[in-house]
Structures are given as structure tokens and as C-alpha cells.
Backbone as CSV, one residue per row, in Angstrom:
resi,resn,N_x,N_y,N_z,CA_x,CA_y,CA_z,C_x,C_y,C_z
1,MET,56.696,7.766,22.215,55.569,8.027,21.998,55.174,9.030,20.125
2,THR,54.969,7.824,19.897,55.081,8.101,17.499,53.702,9.632,18.098
3,ARG,53.872,10.381,16.905,53.497,11.768,17.044,51.855,11.474,16.418
4,GLU,51.360,10.691,16.495,49.516,10.692,16.053,49.385,10.725,18.128
5,ALA,50.421,9.655,18.679,49.746,9.572,20.215,49.677,10.726,20.498
6,GLU,51.389,11.300,20.121,51.165,12.854,21.109,50.299,13.761,20.328
7,ILE,49.967,13.772,19.214,48.083,14.734,19.034,46.838,14.034,19.800
8,ASP,47.504,12.484,19.889,45.514,12.273,20.476,45.735,13.198,22.420
9,ALA,47.025,12.700,22.235,47.332,13.311,23.994,46.544,14.541,23.915
10,MET,47.026,15.846,23.236,47.133,16.874,23.134,45.413,17.141,23.020
11,LEU,44.780,16.198,22.159,43.348,16.278,21.787,42.318,15.833,23.216
12,LEU,43.097,15.212,23.660,42.720,14.381,25.614,42.686,16.021,26.203
13,GLN,43.747,16.213,26.206,44.294,17.051,27.224,43.116,18.266,26.623
14,HIS,43.307,19.002,25.512,42.485,20.100,25.473,41.120,19.403,26.428
15,ARG,40.507,18.943,24.851,38.953,18.571,25.831,38.657,18.252,26.606
16,VAL,39.723,17.708,28.073,39.422,17.532,29.810,39.079,18.960,29.191
17,GLN,40.337,19.751,29.626,40.869,21.500,30.330,39.390,21.569,29.964
18,SER,39.029,21.804,28.593,37.613,22.649,28.028,36.415,22.428,28.755
19,PHE,36.175,20.741,29.545,35.175,20.302,29.890,35.440,20.489,31.295
20,LEU,36.215,20.991,32.331,36.821,21.221,33.290,36.054,23.416,33.883
21,PHE,36.978,24.157,32.559,37.136,25.131,32.648,34.865,25.917,32.122
22,HIS,34.682,24.615,31.205,33.298,24.906,31.571,32.108,24.560,33.043
23,GLU,32.715,23.826,33.594,32.538,23.284,34.779,32.257,24.794,36.000
24,ALA,33.515,24.770,35.841,33.729,25.820,36.487,32.759,27.161,36.752
25,ASP,32.875,27.375,34.787,32.345,28.493,34.292,30.301,28.130,34.951
26,LEU,30.372,27.273,35.792,29.027,26.889,35.248,28.355,27.069,37.115
27,LEU,29.390,26.619,37.413,29.138,26.814,38.940,29.079,28.448,39.210
28,ASP,30.001,29.074,39.249,30.111,30.495,39.453,28.635,31.427,39.200
29,ARG,27.988,30.508,37.762,27.382,31.164,37.664,26.072,30.988,38.091
30,TRP,26.729,29.733,38.933,25.165,29.379,39.634,24.337,29.054,38.950
31,GLN,25.139,27.844,37.622,24.387,27.449,37.135,23.747,25.996,37.450
32,LEU,23.433,26.231,38.428,23.733,24.150,39.369,23.088,23.057,38.565
33,ASN,21.553,23.220,37.830,20.571,22.082,37.016,22.044,22.041,35.676
34,GLU,22.201,22.522,35.398,23.015,22.575,33.955,24.792,22.182,34.958
35,TRP,25.595,22.345,35.761,26.153,21.931,35.697,25.175,19.828,37.012
36,GLU,25.099,19.927,37.466,23.851,19.115,37.400,24.762,18.035,37.009
37,ALA,23.616,18.240,35.576,23.863,17.485,33.635,24.864,16.848,33.353
38,LEU,25.808,17.344,34.313,27.233,16.801,33.617,28.024,15.411,34.216
39,PHE,26.665,14.953,35.226,27.382,13.758,35.520,26.496,12.729,35.275
40,ALA,27.014,11.609,35.389,26.412,10.180,34.508,25.696,9.888,35.407
41,ASP,24.360,8.968,35.423,24.007,8.800,35.999,23.884,7.826,36.669
42,GLU,25.277,6.970,36.283,26.176,6.229,38.184,27.439,7.426,38.667
43,ALA,27.352,7.878,39.545,28.230,8.970,39.901,28.402,9.135,41.043
44,SER,29.319,10.354,41.463,29.543,10.479,43.006,30.686,11.896,42.609
45,TYR,29.771,12.288,43.980,31.022,13.795,43.980,31.385,13.405,46.093
46,LEU,32.533,13.714,45.807,33.350,13.718,46.982,34.817,14.671,47.788
47,VAL,34.002,15.027,48.569,35.079,15.736,49.356,35.529,14.752,50.516
48,PRO,36.863,14.188,51.140,37.133,13.636,51.600,37.403,14.651,53.316
49,PRO,37.419,13.584,54.458,37.545,14.565,55.353,39.692,15.443,54.882
50,THR,40.398,16.551,56.198,40.982,17.292,55.209,41.889,16.890,56.573
51,ASP,42.460,15.775,57.500,42.446,15.411,58.677,43.075,13.858,58.160
52,VAL,42.851,13.037,57.454,43.507,12.399,56.597,44.210,12.694,54.883
53,ASP,44.910,11.529,54.334,45.772,12.126,53.231,44.376,11.873,52.639
54,GLY,43.310,12.412,51.653,42.227,12.324,50.602,42.697,12.076,49.862
55,ASP,43.350,11.689,49.567,44.204,10.473,48.023,43.381,9.532,47.831
56,PHE,43.758,9.231,49.581,43.583,8.127,50.204,42.499,6.954,50.894
57,ALA,41.490,8.793,50.606,40.473,8.610,52.194,39.587,6.790,51.874
58,ASP,38.630,6.512,52.545,38.186,5.491,52.905,36.908,5.341,53.879
59,PRO,35.776,6.311,52.811,35.056,6.570,52.978,34.286,5.960,54.160
60,SER,33.801,4.201,54.448,34.538,3.389,55.633,34.429,3.068,56.811
61,LYS,35.859,4.582,56.205,36.190,4.347,57.742,36.315,5.990,58.357
62,SER,36.706,6.930,57.160,36.696,8.390,57.963,35.525,8.913,57.285
63,LEU,35.049,9.953,58.118,33.864,11.012,57.857,34.198,11.458,57.130
64,PHE,33.726,12.246,55.589,33.872,12.556,54.509,32.935,13.981,54.842
65,TYR,33.594,14.677,54.177,32.260,16.235,53.933,30.727,16.148,52.699
66,ILE,31.990,15.501,51.932,30.463,14.732,50.912,31.164,13.861,50.738
67,PHE,29.782,13.093,50.557,29.702,11.576,49.746,28.578,11.469,49.700
68,ASP,28.446,12.256,47.913,27.046,12.366,47.315,27.507,11.724,46.200
69,ASP,25.952,10.327,45.986,25.805,10.280,45.113,24.864,10.787,44.076
70,ARG,24.185,9.862,43.132,23.326,10.583,42.147,22.667,11.337,42.132
71,THR,22.207,10.564,43.272,20.613,11.004,43.589,21.056,12.267,44.824
72,ARG,21.846,12.395,45.978,22.337,12.866,46.599,22.878,14.741,45.685
73,ILE,23.170,14.902,44.699,24.002,15.386,44.153,22.885,16.128,43.703
74,HIS,21.420,15.418,43.282,20.181,16.124,42.481,19.707,16.502,43.840
75,GLU,19.249,16.176,44.955,19.183,16.989,46.477,20.146,18.249,45.955
76,ARG,21.155,18.065,46.719,21.950,18.274,47.047,22.089,20.427,46.125
77,VAL,21.494,20.537,44.586,21.188,21.719,43.655,19.952,21.683,44.661
78,VAL,19.473,20.599,43.695,17.328,21.401,44.125,17.651,22.653,46.084
79,ARG,18.273,21.608,46.462,18.169,22.863,47.925,19.040,23.628,48.102
80,LEU,19.814,23.977,47.560,20.994,25.497,47.270,20.410,26.048,45.925
81,GLU,18.522,25.295,45.219,18.698,26.925,44.474,17.218,26.678,44.996
82,LYS,16.682,26.691,46.895,15.195,26.924,47.065,16.327,28.258,47.973
83,LYS,15.761,29.766,47.913,16.356,30.379,48.837,15.290,29.317,50.203
84,GLY,15.419,28.742,50.973,15.266,27.750,51.897,16.348,27.845,52.568
85,ALA,17.159,27.665,51.220,18.829,27.123,51.918,19.379,28.422,52.687
86,HIS,18.978,28.607,54.047,19.536,29.627,54.672,20.584,29.626,54.211
87,SER,22.250,28.957,53.887,23.684,29.648,53.574,23.735,29.781,52.987
88,GLU,23.099,29.332,52.253,23.441,30.732,50.656,22.560,30.923,49.936
89,PHE,21.324,31.599,51.085,20.506,32.708,50.753,20.139,33.556,51.265
90,PRO,20.892,34.834,50.669,21.304,35.133,49.233,22.561,34.620,49.036
91,ARG,22.615,34.108,47.605,24.212,32.935,47.221,24.958,33.824,47.328
92,SER,26.409,33.080,48.191,27.330,33.432,47.746,28.020,33.486,46.485
93,LYS,29.223,34.342,45.946,29.625,34.670,44.439,30.604,34.014,44.773
94,THR,30.640,33.282,43.779,32.537,32.462,43.690,32.934,32.410,42.643
95,ARG,34.247,32.186,42.418,35.412,31.700,41.136,36.132,31.277,41.869
96,HIS,35.986,29.680,41.015,36.090,28.445,40.955,38.287,28.552,39.723
97,LEU,38.718,28.760,40.089,40.297,28.896,39.016,40.710,26.845,39.046
98,VAL,41.321,26.380,37.802,41.306,25.864,37.676,43.025,25.715,36.494
99,SER,43.388,24.221,38.028,44.650,25.186,36.662,45.774,23.154,36.284
100,ASN,46.864,23.720,35.925,47.410,22.507,36.171,46.462,21.549,35.817
101,VAL,45.542,20.819,34.660,44.539,19.338,33.879,45.616,19.219,33.443
102,ARG,45.401,17.484,34.422,46.178,16.884,33.261,44.837,14.994,33.438
103,ALA,45.257,14.598,32.093,44.476,13.655,31.535,44.727,12.431,30.603
104,SER,44.239,11.124,31.010,44.744,9.885,30.715,43.859,8.559,29.941
105,ALA,43.747,8.336,29.202,42.199,7.801,28.564,42.754,6.494,29.209
106,ASP,42.686,5.291,30.405,41.960,4.039,30.590,41.234,3.827,30.122
107,GLY,40.795,2.679,29.197,39.882,2.446,28.852,38.962,2.954,27.727
108,ASP,37.402,2.572,28.725,36.631,4.242,28.974,36.380,4.619,28.975
109,THR,37.482,4.872,30.596,37.185,6.120,31.576,38.466,6.803,31.675
110,ILE,38.151,8.959,31.924,39.160,9.122,31.370,39.349,9.797,33.075
111,GLU,41.137,9.411,33.860,41.262,9.792,34.210,41.899,11.436,34.186
112,ALA,41.447,12.391,35.519,41.782,13.931,34.811,42.197,14.248,36.279
113,THR,43.933,15.095,37.408,43.634,15.306,37.934,44.247,16.794,37.962
114,ALA,43.788,17.699,38.583,44.150,19.617,37.985,43.752,19.768,40.096
115,SER,44.868,20.959,39.453,44.669,22.245,40.748,43.713,23.249,41.205
116,PHE,43.142,22.923,42.352,41.790,24.708,42.053,41.288,24.998,42.762
117,ALA,41.865,26.972,42.618,41.772,27.271,44.191,40.016,28.036,44.030
118,VAL,39.118,27.961,44.932,38.290,28.836,44.989,37.268,29.738,46.006
119,TRP,37.517,30.828,45.777,36.922,31.873,46.012,35.368,31.583,46.943
120,ARG,35.160,32.697,47.649,33.705,32.192,48.411,33.966,33.172,48.849
121,SER,32.864,34.293,48.876,33.003,36.191,49.675,31.034,35.877,49.329
122,LYS,30.297,36.042,50.690,29.135,36.845,51.347,29.788,37.280,52.205
123,ASP,28.477,38.484,52.773,28.679,39.398,53.517,29.522,39.788,53.741
124,GLY,30.091,40.121,53.324,31.893,41.115,53.534,32.838,40.197,53.867
125,ASN,33.113,38.843,53.654,34.009,37.685,54.447,34.172,36.851,53.332
126,THR,35.138,36.835,53.052,36.120,35.759,51.947,37.032,35.067,52.598
127,ASP,36.052,33.066,51.846,36.711,32.023,52.333,38.184,32.107,50.992
128,ILE,38.658,31.019,51.214,39.489,30.186,50.135,39.771,29.607,50.199
129,PHE,39.625,28.404,49.154,39.629,26.969,49.705,40.495,26.381,48.497
130,VAL,40.970,25.381,48.614,43.038,25.728,47.162,43.034,23.340,47.711
131,GLY,43.211,23.245,47.156,43.022,21.834,47.306,43.373,21.328,45.168
132,HIS,43.139,19.604,44.471,43.418,19.098,43.687,42.084,18.341,43.511
133,TYR,41.776,18.470,42.026,41.115,17.214,42.031,40.722,16.051,41.511
134,ALA,40.326,15.119,41.136,40.090,13.762,40.801,39.117,13.514,40.222
135,TYR,39.133,13.061,39.080,37.667,13.085,38.008,38.031,11.909,37.300
136,LYS,36.992,10.887,37.196,37.038,9.325,36.072,35.650,10.656,35.421
137,LEU,36.253,10.453,34.066,35.557,10.963,32.904,34.533,9.759,32.655
138,VAL,33.476,10.228,31.726,33.423,8.941,30.350,32.402,9.093,29.419
139,GLU,32.537,9.350,27.820,31.605,9.586,26.631,30.248,8.974,27.403
140,ILE,29.064,9.644,26.945,28.120,9.384,26.921,27.765,10.132,25.957
141,ASP,27.201,9.165,24.845,26.646,9.994,23.717,27.726,11.238,23.549
142,GLY,28.706,10.632,22.876,29.254,12.294,22.006,30.281,13.303,22.604
143,ALA,29.475,13.248,24.819,30.225,14.397,25.330,30.613,13.279,26.257
144,LEU,31.373,14.475,27.688,32.240,13.374,29.010,30.831,14.542,29.939
145,ARG,31.283,13.455,30.588,29.878,13.016,31.719,31.170,12.881,33.352
146,ILE,30.670,13.630,33.880,31.261,13.432,35.642,30.661,12.096,35.469
147,ALA,31.527,11.310,35.860,31.738,9.996,36.693,32.028,9.765,38.634
148,GLU,32.793,10.526,38.008,33.265,10.719,40.083,34.135,12.117,40.115
149,LYS,33.059,12.871,40.952,35.058,13.928,41.308,34.936,14.017,42.408
150,LYS,35.785,14.094,42.508,37.041,13.744,44.330,37.655,15.439,43.417
151,CYS,36.739,16.178,45.406,37.639,17.358,45.454,38.790,17.089,47.087
152,VAL,39.962,17.131,46.208,41.004,16.835,48.057,41.271,18.231,48.667
153,LEU,40.907,19.154,49.438,41.152,20.698,50.671,43.271,20.236,51.254
154,ASP,43.671,20.689,50.581,45.044,21.102,50.934,45.049,22.240,52.262
155,MET,44.045,21.903,53.197,44.085,22.229,54.209,44.191,21.421,54.718
156,ASP,44.588,21.788,56.453,44.778,20.864,57.908,42.947,21.052,58.447
157,ALA,42.416,21.069,58.209,41.199,22.411,58.244,39.946,22.592,58.128
158,LEU,38.798,22.861,58.446,37.802,23.945,57.265,38.162,25.544,58.625
159,ARG,38.577,25.607,59.514,38.597,26.764,59.795,39.769,27.399,59.532
160,PRO,39.378,28.906,59.348,38.273,29.597,59.937,36.618,29.596,58.766
161,HIS,36.314,28.734,57.986,35.752,28.907,57.046,33.977,27.719,58.112
162,ALA,34.964,26.572,58.609,33.502,25.492,59.416,33.001,24.981,58.502
163,ARG,32.312,24.873,57.544,31.693,24.938,56.467,31.972,24.780,55.438
164,ILE,31.059,23.539,54.642,31.451,24.080,52.972,30.012,23.670,52.805
165,SER,29.954,24.611,52.340,28.001,25.389,51.762,27.969,25.954,50.396
166,ILE,29.426,25.895,49.394,28.775,26.003,48.246,29.887,24.466,47.495
167,LEU,30.134,24.416,45.934,29.594,23.395,45.324,31.561,24.048,45.200
168,LEU,32.469,22.718,44.993,33.810,23.599,44.688,33.889,22.296,43.576
């Protein structure tokens, strides 16, 4: 790799890492409309089941915990912002920690992976969700946007959590 290519890779790495940290901050501050704006018009948000290899899970063969297109992402945000979202009213306190970010450009798409740990605290209970993200990012008008976000949980099951009522 040439020195110029190394610098380009470092700049891409920094840009993607900053973007993912910003996304995590928006989720922790419950800035859901701003979080939604990070998605491209044609986007998906996926959480595969824990009983199959999430990296290779196929939504036509497995029931995903979350399999949202852009419309469903918007509907999820609208629902979570309402008091009628009984599972998140009052809302949980969350902390998203993102690490081990890796990014590479593949044509017009940036593929990125990262490890995550998300703490959710509510009603005296604390749940921890751990796993890794797989992103497909695109640049639109000079800004990064999420074309696909897959959250692969490193858990055998959702017990004792029983559900995912927050955004990972």
C-alpha cells in the first residue's frame, strides 16, 4: 500500500468512526428524528435471530427480530416518540459503546463493521446487549448515510431481556 493509500484509508477510518460515534450519541440522547435522518432513502435496519449465524441469516428463511425498510424505520421512530409506546414510556436510559471500527470502500459503498455493547436501564433493571454491527454506508450530498445497518447479537437467546424495545 502506498503512503497516499494509507492516508486515504486512515481518513476513511476516522470519518466512519466519527459517524458511528455520532449515531450512538443520538440514540443515547433519544434524538430519534436526527437518528432517522442518518438513513438513506432506500435503507434497512436489521436484527437477525440469535439461533442462526447472524452474518449469514436470510430473512426469507429466518424470522428476524427487526427487519425494517425505510418506511418501517420511520414508523418505529414515530411510535417510540409517543407516550403510547408503553414499553418505552418513560424511556429507558441507554449507553451505546462502539469499538473495533473497521471500514473499507467498495465502489460507491463503504462497508464498515464495529463491535457494540448497549446498556439499557429501566425500572431498576439493567440489560446488556452485545454484538457487532455491519454497515453499508453511502455518501449523499457530501454526508455519510446508512444504506443498511445490521446488528448481530452475540447472545444465545434474548433471555432475560425477552424483547428488544430500544434501538441498538
